[in-house]
Backbone as CSV, one residue per row, in Angstrom:
resi,resn,N_x,N_y,N_z,CA_x,CA_y,CA_z,C_x,C_y,C_z
1,MET,1.287,0.455,15.703,0.717,0.493,14.494,1.149,-0.659,13.693
2,ILE,0.221,-1.187,12.588,0.694,-2.288,11.793,1.269,-1.450,10.617
3,PHE,2.599,-1.772,10.123,3.185,-1.151,9.092,3.584,-2.251,7.975
4,ILE,3.088,-1.805,6.903,3.079,-2.861,5.503,3.832,-2.060,4.628
5,THR,4.693,-2.909,3.926,5.404,-2.473,2.855,5.005,-3.702,1.763
6,ALA,4.570,-3.459,0.588,4.336,-4.375,-0.619,4.825,-3.817,-1.761
7,LYS,5.267,-4.913,-2.493,5.821,-4.693,-3.885,4.900,-5.394,-4.896
8,PHE,4.393,-4.552,-5.786,3.651,-5.122,-6.876,4.242,-4.962,-8.070
9,ARG,4.374,-6.122,-8.903,4.917,-6.100,-10.320,3.731,-6.088,-11.158
10,VAL,3.566,-5.059,-11.860,2.315,-4.816,-12.798,2.733,-5.213,-14.121
11,ARG,1.630,-5.823,-14.907,2.028,-6.234,-16.188,2.513,-4.916,-17.128
12,PRO,3.545,-5.128,-18.026,4.024,-3.796,-18.615,2.991,-3.223,-19.350
13,GLU,1.893,-3.697,-19.913,0.743,-2.908,-20.517,0.047,-1.992,-19.602
14,ASP,0.013,-2.254,-18.438,-0.767,-1.583,-17.483,-0.023,-0.665,-16.431
15,ALA,1.287,-0.720,-16.595,2.086,-0.003,-15.669,1.791,1.501,-15.424
16,ASP,1.825,2.023,-16.736,1.543,3.468,-16.765,0.163,3.923,-16.193
17,ARG,-0.639,2.918,-16.345,-2.273,3.168,-15.922,-2.384,2.655,-14.290
18,TRP,-1.514,2.060,-13.803,-1.746,1.469,-12.351,-2.209,2.538,-11.467
19,PRO,-1.690,3.615,-11.212,-2.457,4.659,-10.304,-3.667,4.844,-10.599
20,ALA,-4.167,4.876,-11.841,-5.641,4.959,-12.050,-6.270,3.747,-11.754
21,ILE,-5.675,2.551,-12.093,-6.347,1.269,-11.898,-6.702,1.084,-10.309
22,ALA,-5.543,1.551,-9.421,-5.678,1.266,-8.134,-6.283,2.371,-7.316
23,ALA,-6.864,3.393,-8.004,-7.304,4.681,-7.330,-8.438,4.396,-6.520
24,PRO,-9.568,3.544,-7.032,-10.657,3.187,-6.089,-10.408,2.704,-4.938
25,PHE,-9.450,1.610,-4.864,-8.911,1.073,-3.706,-8.136,1.885,-2.865
26,THR,-7.370,2.638,-3.367,-6.354,3.644,-2.543,-7.363,4.559,-2.118
27,GLN,-8.306,5.287,-2.698,-9.235,6.176,-1.986,-9.971,5.735,-0.836
28,ALA,-10.696,4.667,-1.293,-11.407,3.921,-0.059,-10.642,3.624,0.992
29,THR,-9.310,3.262,0.788,-8.588,2.760,1.948,-8.205,3.877,2.722
30,ARG,-7.697,4.938,2.102,-7.385,6.207,2.870,-8.342,6.870,3.741
31,ALA,-9.765,6.641,3.337,-10.902,6.967,3.948,-11.190,6.187,5.303
32,GLU,-10.501,5.098,5.455,-10.994,4.249,6.741,-10.298,4.948,7.963
33,PRO,-11.219,4.977,8.923,-10.753,5.574,10.186,-9.411,5.182,10.723
34,GLY,-9.111,3.949,10.653,-7.857,3.241,11.217,-6.613,3.380,10.175
35,CYS,-6.786,3.912,9.067,-5.809,3.978,8.090,-4.884,5.268,8.509
36,LEU,-3.609,5.075,8.796,-2.566,6.138,9.090,-2.085,6.683,7.861
37,TRP,-1.733,5.816,6.969,-1.403,6.283,5.397,-1.296,5.080,4.473
38,PHE,-1.583,5.448,3.245,-1.535,4.419,2.193,-1.032,4.975,0.791
39,ASP,0.555,4.800,0.779,1.095,5.597,-0.371,1.859,4.652,-1.307
40,TRP,1.361,5.007,-2.556,2.183,4.139,-3.661,3.538,5.202,-4.346
41,SER,4.434,4.283,-4.452,5.840,4.840,-5.128,6.133,3.871,-6.454
42,ARG,6.633,4.659,-7.407,6.999,3.692,-8.617,8.375,3.595,-8.603
43,SER,8.974,2.461,-8.724,10.522,2.151,-8.840,11.132,2.863,-9.932
44,ILE,12.169,3.370,-9.730,13.074,3.921,-10.650,13.660,2.940,-11.548
45,ALA,14.150,1.956,-10.811,14.960,0.852,-11.713,14.045,0.112,-12.464
46,ASP,12.834,-0.142,-12.131,12.039,-1.020,-12.852,10.424,-0.288,-12.924
47,PRO,10.231,0.157,-14.085,8.832,0.739,-14.283,7.620,-0.116,-14.093
48,THR,7.765,-1.247,-13.898,6.531,-2.194,-13.705,6.361,-2.417,-12.266
49,GLU,7.265,-1.959,-11.343,7.174,-2.276,-10.064,6.650,-0.883,-9.323
50,TYR,5.733,-1.239,-8.390,5.102,-0.137,-7.657,5.315,-0.631,-6.073
51,VAL,5.679,0.123,-5.074,5.731,-0.101,-3.803,4.710,0.680,-3.062
52,LEU,3.872,-0.231,-2.264,2.897,0.311,-1.275,3.486,0.479,0.134
53,VAL,3.427,1.539,0.698,3.650,1.686,2.047,2.391,2.104,2.831
54,GLU,2.057,1.229,3.737,0.671,1.510,4.358,0.904,1.231,5.971
55,ALA,-0.013,1.947,6.692,-0.052,1.688,7.989,-1.454,1.715,8.485
56,PHE,-1.751,1.114,9.514,-2.822,0.995,10.259,-2.829,1.235,11.784
57,ARG,-3.723,1.915,12.295,-3.723,2.284,13.650,-3.382,0.890,14.738
58,ASP,-4.055,-0.081,14.447,-3.840,-1.280,15.241,-4.413,-2.573,14.669
59,GLY,-4.426,-3.692,15.461,-4.846,-4.768,14.700,-6.399,-4.810,14.397
60,GLU,-7.056,-3.878,15.202,-8.636,-3.888,14.814,-8.693,-2.951,13.422
61,ALA,-8.005,-2.178,13.274,-7.984,-1.354,11.994,-7.470,-2.089,10.805
62,GLY,-6.535,-2.967,11.189,-6.042,-3.816,9.995,-7.121,-4.871,9.550
63,ALA,-7.700,-5.484,10.525,-8.870,-6.396,10.315,-9.987,-5.724,9.443
64,ALA,-10.433,-4.639,10.032,-11.420,-3.824,9.272,-11.100,-3.617,7.803
65,HIS,-9.793,-3.379,7.579,-9.266,-3.108,6.253,-9.403,-4.349,5.238
66,VAL,-8.906,-5.580,5.759,-9.048,-6.783,4.991,-10.399,-7.328,4.967
67,ASN,-11.275,-6.783,5.656,-12.633,-7.430,5.856,-13.445,-6.398,5.160
68,SER,-13.000,-5.298,4.639,-13.909,-4.171,3.879,-14.298,-4.586,2.455
69,ALA,-15.349,-4.050,2.095,-15.973,-4.310,0.750,-14.753,-3.826,-0.282
70,HIS,-14.302,-2.783,-0.110,-13.322,-2.439,-1.173,-11.906,-3.327,-1.291
71,PHE,-11.645,-3.968,-0.100,-10.581,-4.921,-0.084,-11.027,-6.081,-0.867
72,LYS,-12.198,-6.523,-0.633,-12.692,-7.594,-1.397,-12.863,-7.422,-2.910
73,GLN,-13.323,-6.112,-3.251,-13.386,-5.784,-4.580,-11.885,-5.859,-5.232
74,ALA,-10.774,-5.211,-4.447,-9.772,-5.049,-5.106,-9.039,-6.519,-5.320
75,GLN,-9.278,-7.547,-4.457,-8.912,-8.841,-4.719,-9.332,-9.450,-5.900
76,GLN,-10.639,-8.981,-6.437,-11.304,-9.466,-7.650,-10.586,-8.593,-8.934
77,ASP,-10.422,-7.320,-8.684,-10.052,-6.446,-9.637,-8.557,-6.312,-10.090
78,LEU,-7.827,-6.229,-9.138,-6.296,-5.978,-9.264,-5.578,-7.074,-9.865
79,PRO,-5.812,-8.317,-9.303,-4.543,-9.259,-9.844,-4.527,-9.386,-11.363
80,ARG,-5.565,-9.279,-12.216,-5.568,-9.382,-13.700,-4.439,-8.364,-14.230
81,HIS,-4.180,-7.407,-13.410,-3.175,-6.461,-13.999,-1.658,-6.681,-13.319
82,LEU,-1.546,-7.756,-12.640,-0.396,-8.006,-12.141,0.364,-9.146,-12.703
83,ALA,1.636,-9.017,-12.844,2.584,-10.060,-13.486,2.909,-11.076,-12.579
84,GLU,2.871,-10.991,-11.229,3.141,-11.984,-10.152,2.414,-11.638,-8.914
85,THR,2.414,-12.550,-7.926,1.911,-12.238,-6.578,2.684,-11.205,-5.926
86,PRO,1.953,-10.160,-5.373,2.779,-9.174,-4.617,3.442,-9.744,-3.442
87,ARG,4.659,-9.250,-3.159,5.458,-9.448,-1.996,5.257,-8.655,-0.936
88,ILE,5.475,-8.919,0.351,4.974,-7.942,1.440,5.822,-8.362,2.721
89,ILE,5.954,-7.309,3.301,6.724,-7.185,4.729,5.668,-6.621,5.678
90,ASN,5.310,-7.288,6.789,4.083,-6.734,7.659,4.552,-6.726,9.186
91,THR,4.687,-5.808,9.729,5.096,-5.820,11.174,4.276,-4.954,12.085
92,VAL,4.454,-5.068,13.305,3.839,-4.252,14.152,4.976,-3.397,14.968
93,LEU,4.492,-2.104,14.964,5.506,-1.210,15.536,4.870,-0.443,16.676
94,ASP,5.525,-0.086,17.766,5.121,0.785,18.870,5.322,2.322,18.594
95,GLN,4.656,2.775,17.573,4.482,4.266,17.250,3.364,4.391,16.413
96,ASP,2.986,5.687,16.184,2.010,5.942,15.272,2.100,6.872,14.333
97,ASP,3.466,7.262,14.066,3.787,8.001,12.811,5.309,7.863,12.457
98,TRP,5.951,8.618,11.604,7.164,8.439,11.089,7.964,9.160,12.104
99,SER,9.104,8.529,12.284,10.339,9.125,12.882,11.290,9.850,12.148
100,GLU,11.944,10.782,12.770,12.862,11.692,11.845,14.134,10.954,11.726
101,LEU,14.743,10.960,10.347,16.029,10.285,9.972,17.154,11.372,10.752
102,GLY,17.589,11.124,11.780,18.491,12.063,12.564,19.800,12.280,11.709
103,GLU,20.133,11.156,11.055,21.538,11.111,10.314,21.553,11.972,9.063
104,MET,20.235,12.408,8.583,20.209,13.514,7.583,19.161,14.608,7.930
105,ALA,19.686,14.875,9.114,18.684,16.197,9.855,18.807,17.369,9.037
106,VAL,17.883,17.982,8.898,17.842,19.469,8.005,17.873,20.398,8.898
107,ARG,19.153,21.234,8.987,19.135,22.391,10.067,18.589,23.595,9.482
């Protein structure tokens, strides 16, 4: 799978509304056949920072995502709400789901 984590620093005036601002992009991406997950979290330390954790089945699914109409629309719509260019970690993993964190196993 392609595993991506990206940090989005949102303009302070848009930070509380970011989930609604990003909702069309989020919903369309989650509906892609190759999307495994696409989940936003808000930083506890910095309320203007959102972290996106996303995964796609393979390179073909990743390519379909970045070439989709909703991705191109997000490239037009989202940057005006950002304080800076998002930062990203992108890697390929030989798995297709989350692994358990054995060090904190719940018995």
